[in-house]
N, C-alpha and C positions, 0 to 999 in steps of 0.2 A: 695808404699815404695820400692817395688821390681822392679820397672821399667816397669810394664805392661802398654800397650796402651789400653787394653780393658779387660773385664772379661766375661766369658761365664759359666753359671752354669746349672746343671741339675735342672729342675723345682722341687720345694719343694712339689708340689701336689702329690696325690696318684692315680689320675685317669689315665687310660691307653690310653686315646684318644690323637690324634696328635695335641694338642695345649697346650700351657704352662700355668701354674698357674702364674698370674701376681702379681706384688708387687712393692716394692721400694728398693732403695739402701741408706744405711746410712754410714757415716764415723764417726770415733771416735771423741769424743769431742776435744781431743788434736789436731787431724788433722784439725778440723774445725777452731779452735782458732788460731793455728800457721800457717795454710795453708802449712803444711808440705808436703801434697800431692796435686796433681792436680786431680780434679774429672775426672774419665774416663767413657766411655760407659760401661754399664753392660746389658747383655741379658740373658734370661732363655730359655732353649730348652725343648720342650716336652719330656716325658720319652722315647717314641720310637726313636725320633731323637737323643737324648743323647746317647742311646744305639748304634745307628749306628755310631755316631761320635767316641765313645769309641773304637769300633771295628776297625774303619778305622785308628785311631791314633796308636793303638797297632800293626796293620799290617804294617804301615809305619815304626814304630820304629824297628820292627823285621827285616825289609828289609833294614834298614839304610837309608831310604828316608826322605827328609825334609817334614815338614807339613806346609801347608799354609791355612789360613782361611780368607775368605772375609766376613766382617761384615758390614751390611748397616742397620741403624736404622732411623726411622722417628719420634722418641719420641721428645717432646718439652715441655717446661714449659710455661703455659699460665698465664695471670694475675689473681689475686685473684678475686672472685666474692662474692656477698653478699648471705648468706643463713641464715636460722633461725631455732631455736629450736621450737618445738610445745609442749605446756604444757597444761595439763588438770588436774583438781583437784576435788576430792570429799571432801567437807568440813566435818571435824569431828564434832561430836555432843557435845563434852565436851572440847577437847583440840585441837581446829582447827589450832592453831599456831604450833603444833608439826606435823612433816611430815614423812610419810613412802613413799619412792620414788621407783617407778618401772621405769626402763630405757630400752632403746633400741637405735639404731641409724637409721636415715632415709636413709642415702646415701648407695649406693653400688658401687662396682668397675665398670669399664667401660665395662666388659663382662657380658654375661647373662642378667638376669633381676633382680637379687638381691633377689630372693624368699627365699633362705636359709640365705643369709647374706645381709641385716638383715630384710627383709620383714616379715619373720615368727616371729622374735623377737618382732617387733612392733605389729603384730597381737595378739601375746600371751599376752603382758602386757595390751593392750587395752581391750581385751576380759576379762582378769582377773578383771580389774577395772569395767567393765560393769556388771560382775556378782555381785560384791560388791554393786554397785549402785542399783541393782534390789532387794537387800535384804530389808526386812521390816524396818530395823534399820541401820543407819549409824554407823560405828565404832567410838570410842572415838576420835581418831586422824584423821588427814586428810591423804588421799591417793592421791599422786601426780604421774601422768604419764608424763615422759619427753621423747619425741622423739628427740634425740640429732641430730644436724646437724654436718656433716663433721667429723665423726669418722675416716673414711678411710684415710684421708689425713692430719692428724695433731691434732685431738681432739679439734678443735677450738670451737665446740659447748659446749663440757664439760667444757673447760676452761672459756668460756664466762658465762656459768651458775654459776660456782663457784664464779666468780668475781661479777656478778650481785646480787647474793644472799649471799654475804660474811657475812653480818650482821645477817643472819638467819641460817647459816650452823650448829650452835650448836643446832638448833631445829630439825635437821634431825636425827630422832631416828634410822632409818634403811634404807639402800638403797641396791637394788639388780637389776641385769640387765640380759636381755635375748639377748645373742649375740654369741651363739655357735650352731646355726642351729635350726633344728625342730624335731630332734629325742627325744626319751623319756628322761625325767629327771631320773637319777639314784642315785644322791648324793645331800645331803643337808649339808651345813657347814656354820658356822657363823664366823664373826670376830668382836666380840663385847667386851665390858669391862668384865673383868673376873668375877666381881660380878653380871653380868647379864646373864651369860651363863645358869644358872639354869632355867631362865624363858623360854628358848627356848628348853630345853631338852625334855619336854613333847611332842613337835612337832614330835618327832621320831615315836611315836605310831600313830599319826594322819596321817603322810605321808607314813607310812609303807604299807598300802593297795594299794598305788600307785606304789609300787616297789622302793621306795626311801629310802636310808640308811642315817642315821645321822652320820657324821664324825667329830663331835666336833667343837671346836673353831679354825678351820684351814682354814677358808675362805679367799678369796683374792678380790672378787668383779670383775666386768667387766672393760673394758678399759675406758669407759666413766665415771666410778666412781673413777678414779685415783685422780682427784683433791679433791674429798670428802675424800678419804682414807688418802691423805696427810694431810688433816686438822683434822685427828683423828676421823672421823665419822665412826660409825658402818656400816658394810656391810655384805652381805650374798651371798652364792652361791647356785643356783639350777642348778647343772651341767648336761647338756645333754650328751647323748651318742654321741661321736664325731667320732665313728669308720668310718663312711662314709663321714664325713664333708669335708675333704680335697680331696675327689674325685671330688667335684664340686666347692669348694670354689675358688672365683676369676677366674672362667672359664665360657665359654659359656654354660656349663651344669647346671649352677645355675638357674633353672627354676621351675615353679610350679609343674612340673612332679616329682620333688624330694621330695615333701611335702606329708607326711602321715597324713591325718586328725585325725586318732585315736591318734597318737603320740602328735599332737598339742593339742588335747583335754586334754590329761594327763598333758601337760605343763601348760595349763590354770588352771586346777584344783590345781596344785601345787603352782603356783604363786598367785592365789586367796586365797588359804589357808594361805600361809605365810604372805601375805599382811594384811589379816584380823586379824591374830593372833597378829602381831606386832602393828597394828593400834588400836586394842581394848584391849590390855593387861592392866590390872589395875595397874601394878607396874610402877615405874618411870623407863623410858628407855632413852637411848641416851647418856650414859656416854662416855667420851673420851677414845679412844682405843690407848694404848701405843704400838707402833710397833718398832721392831728392825731396 
């Protein structure tokens, strides 16, 4: 709108290394519909390079010299490809048609190996379901693990799941997702019907020994749960410590070296506890959540 031919931003990551946090560019809905602006190239600079550029521009401005920047990008958009969600389910012993969903996403960005985002999340929810499967008795409701495809580039796996299971969405009594790295869970919050909040409050005492605080009915759910949330389905948050998350997120540093096994074990304990609690609770759960 202001006539720019390109845009360069300081990387939104927090790591000090000399490569940028990768991501995408979005235009406003009005711009897309009216074609009021022509899409332009956008690039991110690593933090050290952005610091150098800032100093060079300031020095040029102080000397009254013009500033020129040569930008050359090789990014391109490729055709869509087929991918798939991976779904596993532990059938409930009494109410198998009612579902407690544990989610994560299979894909990662093009840098690193995706250990933090989101290999760790998939490992956490799979291990939590495995712990429940090894118990001597199944919970009343079914526990479903969904490894969503293509969260990174448009949530198509989440959208396809909601469309495929549209007739059964009202039987999803709780959904929660691991997609904030692999550090310890510090916070538990729900987003359930107001008359069901009391069913989850006793979990505060159960999760407290793991160092997790209950913060009431203030949850949001993960990105892949957006279609379920829009349909009024209950969701919950087991929020990990993200202090170091953006040091490695979407960079070459997202490797297994960043994973702390003890922190992952604490995550698995939290996810297994919440999943069992919701899946085995004797009360009627899964009422529609009215959101602003």
